[in-house]
DSSP file (Angstrom, degrees, kcal/mol; ACC not computed):
  #  RESIDUE AA STRUCTURE BP1 BP2  ACC     N-H-->O    O-->H-N    N-H-->O    O-->H-N    TCO  KAPPA ALPHA  PHI   PSI    X-CA   Y-CA   Z-CA
    1    1 A X              0   0    0      0, 0.0     3,-0.1     0, 0.0     2,-0.0   0.000 360.0 360.0 360.0 132.0  -58.3  166.1    7.8
    2    2 A X        -     0   0    0      1,-0.1     2,-0.2     0, 0.0     0, 0.0  -0.267 360.0 -80.2 -72.0 164.5  -56.6  162.9    8.8
    3    3 A X        -     0   0    0      1,-0.0     2,-0.4    -2,-0.0    -1,-0.1  -0.473  51.0-162.0 -69.5 131.7  -58.4  159.6    8.2
    4    4 A X        -     0   0    0     -2,-0.2     2,-0.1    -3,-0.1    -1,-0.0  -0.863  17.0-121.7-113.8 148.0  -61.0  158.8   10.9
    5    5 A X     >  -     0   0    0     -2,-0.4     4,-2.5     1,-0.1     5,-0.2  -0.402  36.9-104.6 -74.2 166.2  -62.6  155.6   11.8
    6    6 A X  H  > S+     0   0    0      1,-0.2     4,-2.6     2,-0.2     5,-0.2   0.926 123.6  50.3 -58.4 -44.7  -66.4  155.5   11.7
    7    7 A X  H  > S+     0   0    0      1,-0.2     4,-2.5     2,-0.2    -1,-0.2   0.885 110.6  49.1 -62.9 -39.3  -66.6  155.7   15.5
    8    8 A X  H  > S+     0   0    0      2,-0.2     4,-2.5     1,-0.2    -1,-0.2   0.900 111.6  49.3 -66.2 -40.1  -64.2  158.7   15.6
    9    9 A X  H  X S+     0   0    0     -4,-2.5     4,-2.4     2,-0.2    -2,-0.2   0.920 112.3  47.5 -64.9 -43.5  -66.2  160.5   12.9
   10   10 A X  H  X S+     0   0    0     -4,-2.6     4,-2.6     2,-0.2     5,-0.2   0.921 112.3  49.9 -63.3 -43.6  -69.5  159.8   14.8
   11   11 A X  H  X S+     0   0    0     -4,-2.5     4,-2.7     1,-0.2     5,-0.2   0.910 110.6  49.8 -61.5 -42.0  -67.9  161.0   18.0
   12   12 A X  H  X S+     0   0    0     -4,-2.5     4,-2.2     2,-0.2    -1,-0.2   0.905 110.9  50.3 -64.1 -41.0  -66.6  164.2   16.3
   13   13 A X  H  X S+     0   0    0     -4,-2.4     4,-1.6     2,-0.2    -2,-0.2   0.944 114.2  43.1 -60.4 -49.1  -70.1  164.8   14.9
   14   14 A X  H  X S+     0   0    0     -4,-2.6     4,-1.9     1,-0.2    -2,-0.2   0.870 113.0  52.0 -69.5 -36.7  -71.8  164.4   18.2
   15   15 A X  H  X S+     0   0    0     -4,-2.7     4,-2.6    -5,-0.2    -1,-0.2   0.890 107.0  54.6 -64.0 -38.2  -69.1  166.4   20.1
   16   16 A X  H  X S+     0   0    0     -4,-2.2     4,-2.4    -5,-0.2    -2,-0.2   0.870 105.6  51.9 -63.6 -37.2  -69.6  169.2   17.5
   17   17 A X  H  X S+     0   0    0     -4,-1.6     4,-1.9     2,-0.2    -1,-0.2   0.932 111.3  47.3 -64.0 -45.0  -73.4  169.3   18.2
   18   18 A X  H  X S+     0   0    0     -4,-1.9     4,-1.8     1,-0.2    -2,-0.2   0.912 112.4  49.4 -62.6 -42.1  -72.6  169.6   22.0
   19   19 A X  H  X S+     0   0    0     -4,-2.6     4,-2.6     1,-0.2    -1,-0.2   0.899 109.4  51.9 -64.3 -40.5  -70.1  172.4   21.3
   20   20 A X  H  X S+     0   0    0     -4,-2.4     4,-2.9     1,-0.2    -1,-0.2   0.850 105.2  56.0 -65.8 -33.3  -72.5  174.3   19.1
   21   21 A X  H  X S+     0   0    0     -4,-1.9     4,-1.7     2,-0.2    -1,-0.2   0.922 110.6  44.6 -63.6 -42.5  -75.1  174.1   21.9
   22   22 A X  H  X S+     0   0    0     -4,-1.8     4,-1.8     2,-0.2    -2,-0.2   0.934 115.0  47.8 -64.4 -46.2  -72.7  175.8   24.2
   23   23 A X  H  X S+     0   0    0     -4,-2.6     4,-2.9     1,-0.2    -2,-0.2   0.890 108.2  55.6 -63.1 -39.6  -71.6  178.3   21.6
   24   24 A X  H  X S+     0   0    0     -4,-2.9     4,-2.7     1,-0.2    -1,-0.2   0.898 105.7  51.6 -61.1 -40.6  -75.3  179.1   20.8
   25   25 A X  H  X S+     0   0    0     -4,-1.7     4,-1.8     2,-0.2    -1,-0.2   0.912 112.0  46.6 -62.7 -41.2  -76.0  179.9   24.4
   26   26 A X  H  X S+     0   0    0     -4,-1.8     4,-2.2     2,-0.2    -2,-0.2   0.902 112.2  50.3 -66.7 -40.8  -73.1  182.3   24.4
   27   27 A X  H  X S+     0   0    0     -4,-2.9     4,-2.6     2,-0.2    -2,-0.2   0.908 107.9  53.4 -63.1 -42.3  -74.2  183.8   21.1
   28   28 A X  H  X S+     0   0    0     -4,-2.7     4,-1.9     1,-0.2    -1,-0.2   0.900 109.0  49.2 -61.5 -40.2  -77.7  184.3   22.5
   29   29 A X  H  X S+     0   0    0     -4,-1.8     4,-2.3     2,-0.2    -1,-0.2   0.916 111.2  49.4 -64.1 -43.3  -76.3  186.2   25.5
   30   30 A X  H  X S+     0   0    0     -4,-2.2     4,-2.4     1,-0.2    -2,-0.2   0.885 108.9  53.1 -63.5 -37.9  -74.2  188.4   23.2
   31   31 A X  H  X S+     0   0    0     -4,-2.6     4,-2.2     2,-0.2    -1,-0.2   0.874 108.1  50.1 -65.6 -36.5  -77.2  189.1   21.0
   32   32 A X  H  X S+     0   0    0     -4,-1.9     4,-2.3     2,-0.2    -2,-0.2   0.917 111.3  48.4 -66.7 -42.1  -79.2  190.2   24.1
   33   33 A X  H  X S+     0   0    0     -4,-2.3     4,-2.5     1,-0.2    -2,-0.2   0.886 110.1  53.1 -62.9 -37.8  -76.3  192.5   25.1
   34   34 A X  H  X S+     0   0    0     -4,-2.4     4,-2.6     2,-0.2    -2,-0.2   0.913 108.0  50.4 -63.0 -43.0  -76.3  193.8   21.6
   35   35 A X  H  X S+     0   0    0     -4,-2.2     4,-2.5     2,-0.2    -2,-0.2   0.931 111.5  47.4 -60.5 -46.7  -80.0  194.6   21.7
   36   36 A X  H  X S+     0   0    0     -4,-2.3     4,-1.5     1,-0.2    -1,-0.2   0.896 112.3  49.8 -63.5 -40.1  -79.5  196.4   25.0
   37   37 A X  H  <>S+     0   0    0     -4,-2.5     5,-2.7     1,-0.2     4,-0.2   0.892 110.9  49.8 -65.3 -39.4  -76.6  198.4   23.6
   38   38 A X  H ><5S+     0   0    0     -4,-2.6     3,-1.3     1,-0.2    -2,-0.2   0.909 107.3  54.2 -66.4 -40.8  -78.6  199.3   20.5
   39   39 A X  H 3<5S+     0   0    0     -4,-2.5    -1,-0.2     1,-0.3    -2,-0.2   0.865 114.4  41.7 -58.0 -35.4  -81.5  200.5   22.6
   40   40 A X  T 3<5S-     0   0    0     -4,-1.5    -1,-0.3    -5,-0.2    -2,-0.2   0.323 111.4-120.6 -97.2   6.5  -79.1  202.8   24.5
   41   41 A X  T < 5 +     0   0    0     -3,-1.3     2,-1.2    -4,-0.2    -3,-0.2   0.888  51.9 162.1  57.2  44.0  -77.2  203.9   21.4
   42   42 A X     >< +     0   0    0     -5,-2.7     4,-2.1     1,-0.2    -1,-0.2  -0.722  10.4 175.5 -96.6  86.1  -73.9  202.6   22.7
   43   43 A X  H  > S+     0   0    0     -2,-1.2     4,-2.1     1,-0.2    -1,-0.2   0.882  75.4  51.8 -60.8 -43.5  -71.8  202.4   19.5
   44   44 A X  H  > S+     0   0    0      1,-0.2     4,-2.2     2,-0.2    -1,-0.2   0.901 110.8  49.1 -63.0 -39.7  -68.5  201.4   21.1
   45   45 A X  H  > S+     0   0    0      2,-0.2     4,-2.7     1,-0.2    -1,-0.2   0.888 108.4  53.8 -67.3 -37.6  -70.2  198.5   22.9
   46   46 A X  H  X S+     0   0    0     -4,-2.1     4,-2.2     2,-0.2    -1,-0.2   0.903 109.1  49.0 -61.8 -40.6  -71.9  197.4   19.6
   47   47 A X  H  X S+     0   0    0     -4,-2.1     4,-1.8     2,-0.2    -2,-0.2   0.920 111.6  48.8 -63.6 -44.0  -68.5  197.3   18.0
   48   48 A X  H  X S+     0   0    0     -4,-2.2     4,-1.3     1,-0.2    -2,-0.2   0.911 111.2  49.9 -62.5 -42.8  -67.0  195.3   20.8
   49   49 A X  H  X S+     0   0    0     -4,-2.7     4,-2.7     1,-0.2    -1,-0.2   0.875 106.9  54.5 -65.8 -37.8  -70.0  192.9   20.7
   50   50 A X  H  X S+     0   0    0     -4,-2.2     4,-2.3     1,-0.2    -1,-0.2   0.902 106.9  52.5 -60.9 -39.4  -69.6  192.4   17.0
   51   51 A X  H  X S+     0   0    0     -4,-1.8     4,-0.7     1,-0.2    -1,-0.2   0.803 112.4  44.8 -65.9 -29.4  -66.0  191.5   17.6
   52   52 A X  H  X S+     0   0    0     -4,-1.3     4,-0.8     2,-0.1    -2,-0.2   0.829 113.5  49.8 -81.3 -34.7  -67.1  188.9   20.2
   53   53 A X  H  X S+     0   0    0     -4,-2.7     4,-2.7     1,-0.2     5,-0.3   0.905  99.3  65.7 -70.3 -42.1  -69.8  187.5   18.0
   54   54 A X  H  X S+     0   0    0     -4,-2.3     4,-2.5     1,-0.2     5,-0.2   0.889 102.4  43.4 -54.8 -50.8  -67.8  187.0   14.9
   55   55 A X  H  X S+     0   0    0     -4,-0.7     4,-2.1     1,-0.2    -1,-0.2   0.864 114.0  52.7 -66.7 -31.3  -65.4  184.3   16.1
   56   56 A X  H  X S+     0   0    0     -4,-0.8     4,-2.1    -3,-0.2    -2,-0.2   0.947 113.0  43.3 -64.5 -47.3  -68.2  182.4   17.8
   57   57 A X  H  X S+     0   0    0     -4,-2.7     4,-2.3     1,-0.2    -2,-0.2   0.871 112.2  53.4 -67.9 -36.7  -70.3  182.4   14.6
   58   58 A X  H  X S+     0   0    0     -4,-2.5     4,-2.3    -5,-0.3    -1,-0.2   0.903 108.7  50.0 -63.4 -40.6  -67.2  181.5   12.5
   59   59 A X  H  X S+     0   0    0     -4,-2.1     4,-2.2     2,-0.2    -2,-0.2   0.905 110.6  49.5 -65.2 -41.3  -66.5  178.5   14.8
   60   60 A X  H  X S+     0   0    0     -4,-2.1     4,-2.3     1,-0.2    -2,-0.2   0.908 110.5  50.2 -64.0 -40.4  -70.1  177.3   14.5
   61   61 A X  H  X S+     0   0    0     -4,-2.3     4,-2.5     2,-0.2    -2,-0.2   0.901 109.1  51.7 -64.8 -40.2  -70.0  177.6   10.7
   62   62 A X  H  X S+     0   0    0     -4,-2.3     4,-2.3     1,-0.2    -1,-0.2   0.913 111.1  47.5 -62.6 -42.3  -66.8  175.6   10.6
   63   63 A X  H  X S+     0   0    0     -4,-2.2     4,-2.5     2,-0.2    -1,-0.2   0.872 110.2  53.1 -66.8 -35.6  -68.4  172.8   12.7
   64   64 A X  H  X S+     0   0    0     -4,-2.3     4,-2.4     2,-0.2    -2,-0.2   0.937 110.2  47.1 -62.9 -46.2  -71.5  172.9   10.5
   65   65 A X  H  X S+     0   0    0     -4,-2.5     4,-2.4     1,-0.2    -2,-0.2   0.907 111.6  50.9 -62.1 -41.3  -69.3  172.4    7.4
   66   66 A X  H  X S+     0   0    0     -4,-2.3     4,-2.9     2,-0.2     5,-0.2   0.904 108.7  52.3 -62.4 -40.8  -67.4  169.6    9.1
   67   67 A X  H  X S+     0   0    0     -4,-2.5     4,-2.9     2,-0.2     5,-0.3   0.935 109.3  49.2 -59.4 -46.6  -70.7  167.9   10.0
   68   68 A X  H  X S+     0   0    0     -4,-2.4     4,-2.3     1,-0.2     5,-0.2   0.938 113.3  46.9 -59.5 -47.0  -71.9  168.1    6.4
   69   69 A X  H  X S+     0   0    0     -4,-2.4     4,-2.4     1,-0.2    -2,-0.2   0.926 115.0  45.5 -61.3 -46.0  -68.6  166.6    5.2
   70   70 A X  H  X S+     0   0    0     -4,-2.9     4,-2.3     2,-0.2     5,-0.2   0.923 113.1  48.5 -67.2 -44.3  -68.5  163.8    7.8
   71   71 A X  H  X S+     0   0    0     -4,-2.9     4,-2.8    -5,-0.2     5,-0.3   0.917 114.7  46.4 -62.4 -41.9  -72.1  162.8    7.3
   72   72 A X  H  X S+     0   0    0     -4,-2.3     4,-2.0    -5,-0.3    -1,-0.2   0.875 111.6  51.3 -68.9 -36.2  -71.7  162.7    3.6
   73   73 A X  H  < S+     0   0    0     -4,-2.4    -1,-0.2    -5,-0.2    -2,-0.2   0.882 118.4  38.7 -66.1 -36.6  -68.5  160.8    3.9
   74   74 A X  H  < S+     0   0    0     -4,-2.3    -2,-0.2    -5,-0.2    -1,-0.2   0.860 133.6  17.6 -80.2 -37.3  -70.2  158.2    6.1
   75   75 A X  H  < S-     0   0    0     -4,-2.8    -3,-0.2     1,-0.3     3,-0.2   0.408 113.6 -79.8-125.9   0.8  -73.6  158.0    4.5
   76   76 A X    ><  -     0   0    0     -4,-2.0     3,-1.7    -5,-0.3    -1,-0.3  -0.358  52.3 -65.2 116.9 163.8  -73.5  159.3    0.9
   77   77 A X  T 3  S+     0   0    0      1,-0.3    -1,-0.1    -2,-0.1    -5,-0.1   0.737 129.7  36.3 -61.2 -28.3  -73.5  162.6   -1.0
   78   78 A X  T 3  S+     0   0    0     -3,-0.2    -1,-0.3    -6,-0.1    -2,-0.1   0.213  87.7 133.9-110.2  15.1  -77.0  163.6    0.0
   79   79 A X    <   -     0   0    0     -3,-1.7     2,-0.2    -7,-0.1    -7,-0.1  -0.261  34.1-165.0 -69.4 152.2  -77.1  162.3    3.5
   80   80 A X    >>  -     0   0    0     -9,-0.1     3,-1.2    -5,-0.1     4,-1.0  -0.671  43.3 -86.8-123.2-179.8  -78.4  164.3    6.4
   81   81 A X  H 3> S+     0   0    0      1,-0.3     4,-2.6    -2,-0.2     5,-0.2   0.785 121.7  70.6 -61.6 -26.5  -78.1  164.1   10.2
   82   82 A X  H 3> S+     0   0    0      1,-0.2     4,-2.4     2,-0.2    -1,-0.3   0.869  94.4  54.4 -58.8 -35.8  -81.1  161.8   10.1
   83   83 A X  H <> S+     0   0    0     -3,-1.2     4,-1.1     2,-0.2    -1,-0.2   0.900 108.2  49.3 -64.2 -39.8  -78.9  159.1    8.4
   84   84 A X  H >X S+     0   0    0     -4,-1.0     3,-0.7     2,-0.2     4,-0.6   0.951 111.2  48.4 -62.5 -48.9  -76.5  159.4   11.3
   85   85 A X  H >< S+     0   0    0     -4,-2.6     3,-1.2     1,-0.3    -2,-0.2   0.895 108.5  54.5 -60.2 -40.3  -79.3  159.1   13.9
   86   86 A X  H 3< S+     0   0    0     -4,-2.4    -1,-0.3     1,-0.3    -2,-0.2   0.779 105.3  54.6 -64.2 -25.8  -80.7  156.0   12.1
   87   87 A X  H << S+     0   0    0     -4,-1.1    -1,-0.3    -3,-0.7    -2,-0.2   0.596  93.9  89.8 -84.2 -10.4  -77.3  154.4   12.3
   88   88 A X  S << S-     0   0    0     -3,-1.2     2,-0.0    -4,-0.6    -3,-0.0  -0.494  83.9-103.1 -89.1 155.3  -77.0  154.7   16.1
   89   89 A X     >  -     0   0    0     -2,-0.2     4,-3.4     1,-0.1     5,-0.3  -0.302  46.0 -94.7 -67.7 161.5  -78.1  152.3   18.8
   90   90 A X  H  > S+     0   0    0      1,-0.2     4,-2.4     2,-0.2     5,-0.2   0.872 120.4  42.7 -51.5 -52.6  -81.3  153.2   20.6
   91   91 A X  H  > S+     0   0    0      1,-0.2     4,-2.0     2,-0.2    -1,-0.2   0.936 120.1  42.4 -65.0 -42.6  -79.8  155.0   23.7
   92   92 A X  H  > S+     0   0    0      2,-0.2     4,-2.8     1,-0.2     5,-0.2   0.886 113.3  53.7 -69.0 -38.1  -77.3  157.0   21.7
   93   93 A X  H  X S+     0   0    0     -4,-3.4     4,-2.8     2,-0.2     5,-0.3   0.923 109.1  48.8 -61.4 -44.6  -79.8  157.7   18.9
   94   94 A X  H  X S+     0   0    0     -4,-2.4     4,-2.2    -5,-0.3    -2,-0.2   0.931 114.8  43.5 -62.7 -46.6  -82.3  159.2   21.5
   95   95 A X  H  X S+     0   0    0     -4,-2.0     4,-2.3    -5,-0.2    -2,-0.2   0.915 116.3  47.3 -65.8 -43.4  -79.7  161.4   23.1
   96   96 A X  H  X S+     0   0    0     -4,-2.8     4,-2.3     2,-0.2    -2,-0.2   0.910 112.9  48.4 -66.3 -42.6  -78.2  162.5   19.8
   97   97 A X  H  X S+     0   0    0     -4,-2.8     4,-2.4    -5,-0.2    -1,-0.2   0.900 111.9  49.4 -65.1 -41.0  -81.5  163.3   18.3
   98   98 A X  H  X S+     0   0    0     -4,-2.2     4,-2.2    -5,-0.3    -2,-0.2   0.904 111.4  49.4 -64.6 -41.1  -82.6  165.2   21.4
   99   99 A X  H  X S+     0   0    0     -4,-2.3     4,-2.5     2,-0.2    -2,-0.2   0.904 110.8  50.6 -64.1 -40.6  -79.4  167.3   21.3
  100  100 A X  H  X S+     0   0    0     -4,-2.3     4,-2.5     2,-0.2    -2,-0.2   0.917 110.3  48.7 -64.1 -43.7  -79.9  168.0   17.6
  101  101 A X  H  X S+     0   0    0     -4,-2.4     4,-2.1     2,-0.2    -1,-0.2   0.893 111.5  50.4 -63.1 -39.3  -83.4  169.2   18.2
  102  102 A X  H  X S+     0   0    0     -4,-2.2     4,-2.5     2,-0.2    -2,-0.2   0.912 109.8  50.4 -64.7 -42.6  -82.3  171.4   21.0
  103  103 A X  H  X S+     0   0    0     -4,-2.5     4,-2.7     1,-0.2    -2,-0.2   0.921 108.7  52.1 -61.4 -43.5  -79.5  172.8   18.8
  104  104 A X  H  X S+     0   0    0     -4,-2.5     4,-2.4     1,-0.2    -1,-0.2   0.907 110.4  48.6 -60.2 -41.1  -82.1  173.6   16.1
  105  105 A X  H  X S+     0   0    0     -4,-2.1     4,-2.4     2,-0.2    -2,-0.2   0.922 111.8  49.2 -63.4 -43.9  -84.3  175.4   18.7
  106  106 A X  H  X S+     0   0    0     -4,-2.5     4,-2.4     1,-0.2    -2,-0.2   0.907 111.1  49.3 -62.3 -42.1  -81.3  177.4   19.9
  107  107 A X  H  X S+     0   0    0     -4,-2.7     4,-2.5     2,-0.2    -1,-0.2   0.920 110.5  50.1 -64.9 -43.7  -80.3  178.4   16.4
  108  108 A X  H  X S+     0   0    0     -4,-2.4     4,-2.4     1,-0.2    -2,-0.2   0.913 110.6  50.6 -60.2 -41.8  -83.9  179.5   15.6
  109  109 A X  H  X S+     0   0    0     -4,-2.4     4,-2.3     1,-0.2    -2,-0.2   0.913 110.6  48.7 -62.4 -42.5  -83.9  181.6   18.7
  110  110 A X  H  X S+     0   0    0     -4,-2.4     4,-2.5     2,-0.2    -1,-0.2   0.889 110.1  51.8 -64.5 -38.8  -80.6  183.2   17.8
  111  111 A X  H  X S+     0   0    0     -4,-2.5     4,-2.4     2,-0.2    -2,-0.2   0.906 110.1  48.8 -64.5 -40.5  -81.9  183.9   14.3
  112  112 A X  H  X S+     0   0    0     -4,-2.4     4,-2.6     2,-0.2    -2,-0.2   0.915 112.1  48.4 -64.4 -42.3  -85.0  185.6   15.7
  113  113 A X  H  X S+     0   0    0     -4,-2.3     4,-2.7     2,-0.2    -2,-0.2   0.887 110.8  51.6 -65.1 -38.2  -82.8  187.7   18.1
  114  114 A X  H  X S+     0   0    0     -4,-2.5     4,-2.7     2,-0.2    -2,-0.2   0.918 110.8  47.4 -63.3 -44.0  -80.6  188.6   15.2
  115  115 A X  H  X S+     0   0    0     -4,-2.4     4,-2.8     2,-0.2     5,-0.2   0.919 111.8  50.8 -63.4 -43.5  -83.6  189.7   13.2
  116  116 A X  H  X S+     0   0    0     -4,-2.6     4,-2.4     2,-0.2    -2,-0.2   0.939 112.9  45.8 -58.5 -47.8  -84.9  191.7   16.1
  117  117 A X  H  X S+     0   0    0     -4,-2.7     4,-2.6     1,-0.2     5,-0.2   0.916 113.2  49.4 -63.0 -43.9  -81.6  193.4   16.6
  118  118 A X  H  X S+     0   0    0     -4,-2.7     4,-2.5     1,-0.2    -1,-0.2   0.902 110.8  49.7 -62.9 -41.2  -81.2  194.2   12.9
  119  119 A X  H  X S+     0   0    0     -4,-2.8     4,-2.4     2,-0.2    -1,-0.2   0.916 111.2  49.5 -63.8 -42.9  -84.7  195.6   12.7
  120  120 A X  H  X S+     0   0    0     -4,-2.4     4,-2.6    -5,-0.2    -2,-0.2   0.946 113.5  45.2 -60.8 -48.2  -84.1  197.8   15.7
  121  121 A X  H  X S+     0   0    0     -4,-2.6     4,-2.3     1,-0.2    -1,-0.2   0.867 112.4  51.5 -67.2 -35.1  -80.8  199.1   14.3
  122  122 A X  H  X S+     0   0    0     -4,-2.5     4,-2.4    -5,-0.2    -1,-0.2   0.910 111.3  47.7 -66.3 -41.0  -82.4  199.7   10.9
  123  123 A X  H  X S+     0   0    0     -4,-2.4     4,-2.6     2,-0.2    -2,-0.2   0.916 111.6  50.2 -65.1 -42.6  -85.2  201.7   12.4
  124  124 A X  H  X S+     0   0    0     -4,-2.6     4,-2.6     1,-0.2    -2,-0.2   0.911 110.7  49.9 -61.6 -41.2  -82.8  203.7   14.5
  125  125 A X  H  X S+     0   0    0     -4,-2.3     4,-2.6     1,-0.2    -2,-0.2   0.921 110.5  50.2 -61.9 -44.2  -80.7  204.4   11.3
  126  126 A X  H  X S+     0   0    0     -4,-2.4     4,-2.2     2,-0.2    -2,-0.2   0.910 110.9  48.7 -61.7 -43.7  -83.9  205.5    9.5
  127  127 A X  H  X S+     0   0    0     -4,-2.6     4,-2.5     1,-0.2    -1,-0.2   0.930 111.6  49.5 -61.9 -45.8  -84.9  207.8   12.3
  128  128 A X  H  X S+     0   0    0     -4,-2.6     4,-2.8     1,-0.2     5,-0.3   0.903 109.3  51.9 -62.4 -40.2  -81.4  209.4   12.4
  129  129 A X  H  X S+     0   0    0     -4,-2.6     4,-2.8     1,-0.2     5,-0.3   0.915 110.7  48.0 -62.5 -41.6  -81.4  209.9    8.7
  130  130 A X  H  X S+     0   0    0     -4,-2.2     4,-1.9     1,-0.2    -2,-0.2   0.900 113.5  48.1 -66.0 -38.9  -84.8  211.7    8.9
  131  131 A X  H  < S+     0   0    0     -4,-2.5    -2,-0.2     2,-0.2    -1,-0.2   0.913 118.5  39.5 -66.7 -41.5  -83.5  213.8   11.8
  132  132 A X  H  < S+     0   0    0     -4,-2.8    -2,-0.2    -5,-0.2    -1,-0.2   0.872 133.6  20.0 -75.8 -37.5  -80.3  214.7   10.0
  133  133 A X  H  < S-     0   0    0     -4,-2.8    -3,-0.2    -5,-0.3    -2,-0.2   0.434 100.9-127.8-117.4  -1.4  -81.6  215.2    6.5
  134  134 A X     <  -     0   0    0     -4,-1.9     2,-0.3    -5,-0.3    -1,-0.2   0.019  42.8 -52.8  76.1 170.9  -85.3  215.7    6.9
  135  135 A X    >   -     0   0    0      1,-0.1     3,-1.1    -4,-0.1     4,-0.2  -0.656  42.0-140.5 -82.6 137.7  -88.1  213.9    5.2
  136  136 A X  T 3  S+     0   0    0     -2,-0.3     3,-0.3     1,-0.2    -1,-0.1   0.855 103.1  38.1 -66.2 -33.6  -87.9  213.9    1.4
  137  137 A X  T >  S+     0   0    0      1,-0.2     3,-1.2     2,-0.1    -1,-0.2   0.003  76.0 123.3-109.2  29.4  -91.6  214.4    1.0
  138  138 A X  T <  S+     0   0    0     -3,-1.1    -1,-0.2     1,-0.3    -2,-0.1   0.897  88.2  29.2 -56.5 -41.9  -92.1  216.9    3.9
  139  139 A X  T 3  S+     0   0    0     -3,-0.3    -1,-0.3    -4,-0.2     2,-0.2   0.182  93.2 122.0-106.3  16.4  -93.6  219.4    1.6
  140  140 A X  S <  S-     0   0    0     -3,-1.2    -3,-0.1     1,-0.1     2,-0.0  -0.547  70.3-104.9 -79.1 144.9  -95.1  217.1   -1.0
  141  141 A X              0   0    0     -2,-0.2    -1,-0.1     1,-0.1    -2,-0.1  -0.351 360.0 360.0 -65.4 149.2  -98.8  217.3   -1.7
  142  142 A X              0   0    0     -3,-0.1    -1,-0.1    -2,-0.0    -2,-0.0   0.407 360.0 360.0-103.7 360.0 -100.9  214.5   -0.2
């Protein structure tokens, strides 16, 4: 990474938050499509959706890592986004903090959707295993 001025680093941080908000909305839509595909047992569609999700999530992770590096470079080894917000002027601080809170909500929503999808697919897998191989304890005494 080339040397950035403080203003460039702050701009990159804030731009990354905005980009992640857009990406999160796209990821949430893909997760909903994944849920619907899983409900309908559409394996090919699930594979396609996984291929669409992966680069989105990789890009978000890269921006997260960049945020951590930039915040720590600007404010110290243990700094968080709160240090960045505290360094901003009132109008910019308010907008940046609100965007960060919105991103956190979007990420939590995506995590919940991911858990929901994973639980559905795990249950479907379990049902299929029982159908294909029977219950292990079908004839066990109770």
